[in-house]
C-alpha positions as CSV (number, residue, x, y, z in Angstrom):
1,M,-62.2,-95.3,47.3
2,A,-58.6,-96.4,47.1
3,E,-57.6,-99.2,49.5
4,N,-55.6,-98.6,52.7
5,R,-52.0,-99.6,51.8
6,A,-51.2,-100.1,55.5
7,S,-53.7,-103.0,55.7
8,A,-51.9,-104.7,52.9
9,S,-48.5,-104.6,54.5
10,T,-49.2,-107.4,57.0
11,E,-47.8,-110.8,56.0
12,G,-50.5,-113.1,54.8
13,V,-52.9,-110.4,53.5
14,P,-54.0,-111.0,49.9
15,C,-52.3,-108.3,48.0
16,W,-52.7,-109.2,44.3
17,V,-54.4,-111.6,41.8
18,D,-53.5,-112.5,38.3
19,A,-54.9,-114.8,35.6
20,Q,-52.9,-117.1,33.4
21,L,-54.7,-117.1,30.0
22,P,-54.1,-118.6,26.5
23,D,-55.3,-115.3,24.9
24,V,-54.7,-112.1,26.9
25,E,-56.4,-109.9,24.3
26,A,-59.6,-112.0,24.7
27,G,-59.2,-111.7,28.5
28,K,-59.0,-107.9,28.2
29,R,-62.3,-107.8,26.3
30,F,-64.0,-110.2,28.7
31,Y,-62.9,-108.5,32.0
32,G,-63.0,-105.0,30.6
33,E,-66.7,-105.4,29.9
34,L,-67.5,-107.4,33.0
35,F,-65.7,-105.3,35.5
36,G,-65.1,-102.0,33.7
37,W,-61.3,-102.6,33.7
38,S,-59.0,-100.7,31.5
39,F,-55.6,-101.9,30.2
40,A,-52.6,-99.6,29.6
41,E,-49.6,-100.4,27.3
42,E,-47.3,-100.9,30.3
43,T,-46.6,-104.4,31.5
44,Y,-45.6,-106.0,34.9
45,G,-43.0,-108.4,33.6
46,A,-45.0,-110.4,31.0
47,S,-48.3,-109.5,32.7
48,V,-50.7,-106.8,31.6
49,P,-52.1,-104.8,34.5
50,A,-55.8,-104.1,34.8
51,R,-56.9,-100.8,36.2
52,L,-60.2,-99.5,37.7
53,H,-60.5,-95.7,38.0
54,G,-56.7,-95.5,37.2
55,E,-55.7,-97.8,40.1
56,P,-54.2,-101.3,39.6
57,V,-56.6,-104.2,40.6
58,A,-55.3,-107.3,38.8
59,A,-53.2,-108.6,36.0
60,L,-53.6,-110.9,33.0
61,S,-50.7,-113.0,32.0
62,P,-50.0,-115.1,28.8
63,K,-49.6,-118.8,29.4
64,T,-46.1,-119.8,28.3
65,D,-46.9,-123.5,28.3
66,G,-50.1,-125.1,27.1
67,R,-49.9,-127.6,29.9
68,M,-50.3,-124.9,32.5
69,P,-53.8,-124.4,34.0
70,T,-55.9,-121.5,32.9
71,V,-56.5,-120.1,36.4
72,W,-56.7,-117.1,38.7
73,T,-54.0,-117.0,41.4
74,V,-54.1,-115.0,44.7
75,Y,-50.8,-113.6,46.1
76,F,-50.2,-113.1,49.8
77,A,-47.9,-110.2,50.9
78,T,-44.7,-110.9,52.7
79,P,-41.8,-108.7,53.8
80,D,-39.3,-111.6,53.4
81,I,-40.3,-114.0,50.6
82,R,-37.4,-116.4,51.1
83,A,-38.0,-116.8,54.8
84,L,-41.7,-117.4,54.2
85,A,-40.8,-120.0,51.5
86,E,-38.7,-121.9,54.1
87,R,-41.6,-121.8,56.6
88,I,-43.9,-123.2,53.9
89,R,-41.5,-126.1,53.3
90,A,-41.2,-126.7,57.1
91,G,-45.0,-126.8,57.4
92,G,-45.3,-129.5,54.8
93,G,-46.0,-127.3,51.7
94,Q,-43.8,-126.9,48.7
95,I,-42.4,-124.1,46.5
96,V,-43.6,-124.6,43.0
97,I,-41.7,-121.7,41.5
98,P,-38.9,-120.2,43.7
99,P,-38.7,-116.5,44.4
100,A,-37.7,-114.4,41.4
101,R,-37.5,-110.7,40.8
102,V,-40.1,-109.2,38.5
103,D,-38.4,-106.2,36.9
104,G,-38.2,-103.5,39.7
105,L,-41.7,-104.4,41.0
106,G,-40.9,-107.0,43.6
107,L,-40.3,-110.7,44.2
108,A,-42.8,-113.4,43.3
109,A,-43.1,-117.1,44.0
110,L,-45.7,-119.8,43.7
111,A,-46.3,-122.3,46.6
112,A,-48.6,-125.2,47.3
113,D,-50.0,-126.2,50.7
114,P,-49.8,-129.8,52.0
115,E,-53.0,-130.7,50.0
116,G,-51.7,-129.1,46.8
117,A,-53.7,-125.9,46.7
118,V,-51.5,-123.3,44.9
119,F,-51.1,-119.7,45.9
120,G,-48.7,-116.9,45.2
121,L,-46.3,-114.9,47.4
122,W,-45.4,-111.3,46.8
123,Q,-42.6,-109.2,48.4
124,P,-43.3,-105.7,47.1
125,D,-40.8,-103.2,45.9
126,S,-42.3,-100.5,43.6
127,H,-45.6,-102.4,43.1
128,Q,-47.4,-102.6,46.4
129,G,-50.4,-104.5,45.1
130,F,-54.0,-103.6,44.9
131,G,-54.8,-99.9,44.4
132,R,-58.4,-100.6,45.0
133,R,-60.3,-103.6,46.5
134,H,-63.5,-104.4,48.3
135,E,-65.6,-102.4,45.8
136,P,-67.5,-103.5,42.7
137,G,-65.0,-104.7,40.0
138,T,-62.2,-105.5,42.5
139,F,-60.9,-108.3,44.6
140,V,-62.9,-108.8,47.8
141,W,-62.2,-112.4,49.1
142,A,-60.3,-115.6,48.5
143,Q,-61.7,-118.9,49.7
144,L,-59.6,-122.0,50.1
145,Y,-61.5,-125.2,49.4
146,A,-59.7,-127.9,51.2
147,R,-60.2,-131.6,52.0
148,D,-59.1,-131.2,55.6
149,T,-60.1,-127.8,56.9
150,E,-58.6,-128.4,60.4
151,A,-55.2,-129.2,58.8
152,A,-55.6,-126.0,56.6
153,N,-56.2,-123.9,59.7
154,V,-53.1,-125.2,61.3
155,F,-50.9,-124.7,58.2
156,Y,-52.2,-121.2,57.3
157,G,-52.5,-120.1,60.9
158,G,-48.9,-120.9,61.4
159,L,-47.8,-119.0,58.3
160,F,-50.1,-116.0,58.5
161,H,-51.0,-115.7,62.2
162,D,-51.0,-111.9,62.3
163,A,-53.1,-111.5,59.2
164,L,-55.7,-114.0,60.5
165,F,-55.6,-113.5,64.3
166,G,-53.5,-110.4,65.1
167,P,-54.7,-107.1,66.5
168,G,-57.2,-105.5,64.2
169,A,-57.0,-108.4,61.8
170,E,-59.8,-108.6,59.2
171,P,-59.3,-111.8,57.4
172,E,-59.7,-111.6,53.6
173,F,-59.6,-115.3,53.0
174,G,-61.5,-118.3,54.5
175,R,-61.5,-122.1,54.5
176,A,-64.2,-124.5,53.6
177,A,-64.5,-128.1,52.6
178,V,-64.4,-128.8,48.9
179,S,-67.5,-130.9,49.2
180,D,-69.5,-127.9,50.5
181,V,-69.7,-126.4,47.0
182,F,-67.9,-128.7,44.5
183,P,-68.0,-132.4,43.6
184,P,-65.8,-134.5,46.0
185,E,-63.3,-135.2,43.2
186,M,-62.4,-131.5,42.8
187,P,-58.9,-130.9,44.0
188,P,-58.2,-128.4,46.8
189,H,-57.8,-124.9,45.4
190,F,-58.1,-121.2,46.1
191,L,-61.1,-119.4,44.5
192,V,-60.6,-115.6,43.9
193,H,-63.8,-113.5,44.5
194,F,-64.6,-110.2,42.8
195,R,-67.3,-108.0,44.2
196,V,-70.2,-107.0,42.0
197,A,-73.1,-104.6,42.7
198,E,-75.8,-106.9,41.3
199,L,-75.0,-110.6,41.1
200,E,-77.8,-111.6,38.7
201,A,-76.9,-108.8,36.2
202,A,-73.2,-109.9,36.4
203,L,-74.1,-113.5,35.7
204,G,-76.0,-112.4,32.6
205,T,-73.0,-110.5,31.4
206,V,-70.7,-113.5,32.0
207,A,-73.1,-115.7,29.9
208,R,-73.3,-113.0,27.1
209,L,-69.5,-112.8,26.9
210,G,-69.2,-116.6,26.5
211,G,-68.5,-117.6,30.1
212,R,-70.6,-120.0,32.1
213,V,-72.0,-120.5,35.6
214,Q,-70.3,-123.4,37.4
215,V,-72.1,-123.1,40.7
216,P,-75.4,-121.0,41.0
217,P,-75.7,-118.4,43.7
218,F,-75.5,-119.5,47.3
219,G,-75.4,-117.8,50.6
220,T,-72.2,-117.5,52.8
221,S,-71.3,-115.6,55.9
222,Y,-69.5,-113.0,53.8
223,G,-72.2,-112.5,51.1
224,T,-74.0,-114.2,48.1
225,V,-71.6,-116.0,45.8
226,A,-71.7,-117.6,42.4
227,V,-68.8,-119.5,40.8
228,V,-68.3,-118.8,37.1
229,A,-65.7,-119.4,34.4
230,D,-64.6,-116.9,31.8
231,N,-64.7,-117.7,28.1
232,Q,-61.2,-119.3,28.3
233,G,-62.0,-121.6,31.3
234,A,-60.5,-119.6,34.2
235,S,-62.8,-120.0,37.3
236,F,-63.5,-117.2,39.7
237,A,-66.3,-116.1,42.0
238,L,-68.7,-113.2,42.0
239,L,-69.7,-111.8,45.4
240,E,-72.6,-109.5,46.2
241,R,-72.9,-108.1,49.6
C-alpha cells in the first residue's frame, strides 16, 4: 500500500533515505535481491532511485570522494530548509553541506547534531519522498544512537516538535544510548531501518550476498532488530514486526 503523503508533510518526519556507495552497480545487485528493488535509468541528480512496485523507496549515490563514509543517510522533511538550517545552528548543531537544489526535485542539505550525528534535510518540490514505507522492503524507522539521550531529546524536540509530539504524531525515529547496542567508542549516528517479513531469512540473504551481521537480533519496543552491513560496508538495520 502506498504511503500517505500527508503524513510526510510535517516538518521532522523522515521522508527519504540514500546510500553513499563506492560501487552503485554492486549496490543495485545487493539491494535488488535483498529487498526486491528495481532501478530505472532515470536519476535524482547523481543518485539512482530504487523502486518497489513502481514507487520510489530509496536512492543509491556514487561516492565522489573516497574519504567520504560508506553510509545510509536519513532525510527529514521541511517546508523551509534554510530556516531549519538556522535553527539547527542556533541549537548547537552545524550544517555540513548547505542547502542546494537537486535538479527540479527539491532542496537538500546535510546537518549534524551537537554530538556529531549526521542527518539530511529535504524541502520537496517534484520529489515528495517515499512512495512506500512501513512495509517489507521499505523504510520503517530511524534510530539515533547518542551519548547523551536527554540532550538529544532537547535538540530534536526543539527542531521537530510537531513530528514528535504534535496532534496525531506517530514518531518514526527514536533515541537510545550508543552503549545500549554498540561498543562505547562508536560515534553517535543515525541507523536506518528497513522492514522485512522474516528476519532470519533476510539475514541469510545478507550473508549470501557478501554482507555481514554486526549486531545479532535483539528486541525493541518497535520490533525485533538486527544491524547488518552490505557488501561495501554501509550499515543499516533490518526490522521484523
